[in-house]
N, C-alpha and C positions, 0 to 999 in steps of 0.2 A: 431449221433447214425447211424452204416450201418446196417438200417433196412433191412431184409429179407422178401420176398414175401412166402407165403407157396407153392404157385406153383412152386418155386426154389427148395424148400427144397425136393418135390413130384418128382420134375427132377433130382435132385442128387440120391434121393432113390430109382428110376427106373434102373438110371445106375447101382448102385450097387448090386441090388437084381437079375438083368439081368446076372450080372457076378460077383458074390461075392467071388472069391477067392483071388486075389489082393487087397482086402480090408481088409482081415481077419488082427485084432488086430492093426489096423488102426483107427485114430479118426481123422474128419476133421473139422475145425472151418470153419461154413459156415455164410456170412454175405451178404448183398447188395452189389451194384456195388460202391456204393457213403456215403462217412459220413456226414449225413444233420443234421443240427442244427434243433432245434426247429421255428425259423423263417422262415427257408425253408420250412420245413412242412407248416407252416401256410400259405406261398406263393403258394405251390404246391395246398393246397385246396382252396385258393382263384381263381388262375387261372381256376382250373376246374368247380367251383362252379359260377364264375363269380360274385362274391359278396366279398369285402374284410373279411379274415378272421386274427385275429390280435393275436398272441402269448404272454400271459399275466403271467411272470414267477412268482411261489406263492414259498414261502417259505415251504420245505417241512412238517415241523412240522403244519405249518397253515393248508395247504392241506389235511394233514391226519385227522387232527382235525376237517374240517368243510366240505369240497367237499366229501372224502371219507366216514367219517361217515354218511352223508347225502344219499347216495347211500345203505348203509345199513340199514338204520331206515327207509326210505321214499319207496326205490325203490326195498328193498327185495333182495338184494344182500347177500350172505351167508358170515359170518365174515372171512372164511378161504381163498373165493375169495378175497376180500377187502386186509387182510394181505399179500396175495399174489402179488398183483399189487401195495401196499406199497412198499415191499420188494425190486420188481422189478424197481419200479422208483426209489428207492434210489440206487440200485446198477447202473442204468443208469446215474445217477448224476454224481457217482464219479466214472465211467470208462473211460479210455482212448482208446478208440477202434478204431482199425485200421480195413482197408478192407482187406479181405481175398481172393485170385483168384479162390479158391478151387471148386465155382459154376463154372465157364467157365475152368476151367481145368479138372473138372470131366464131364462136359456134351457138351462141345464144344461151348458152346453159353454163352455170358455174362448173370447174372442176371439180373431181373427187375427192374429199377431205382423206387425211391418213386414217381416221377412224373409219371411213366404211373401205376402204380400202383393207386395211387388214379383215374386216368381217367379210367381205368379199373372198378372201384368201384362205380362209381360217382353216380349211380341210386340209390346205397344204402345210400348213404349220401344225397339226396335228397328226401328219402320217406317222411320224418316228416314234410316237408316244406306244 
């Protein structure tokens, strides 16, 4: 998946809001600068956290029936939140997404890659240690 940082979405929005006329009627596909698979995601977290993080693929139906159900029953998630996440996870599994150059074309600089994003948010991932 070519995950995009909220920061990059905000940068694009700022460009469009600063001069909306050339963007009227247009739609932009926004992605991060690189497609990363889940093993690369785990590797990025491993490097940033200084400990090994493994990606363990689960069957989608098994994940929905166990992990997601647990978040609703024990962690207080709203059912609509869990349903939305489940639908998003299924879409991500079934989509062959390509990287879009639009962040760089619109802002003049490339988007943040996944490794940069993890490093920027490292303290948030270490809060529960």
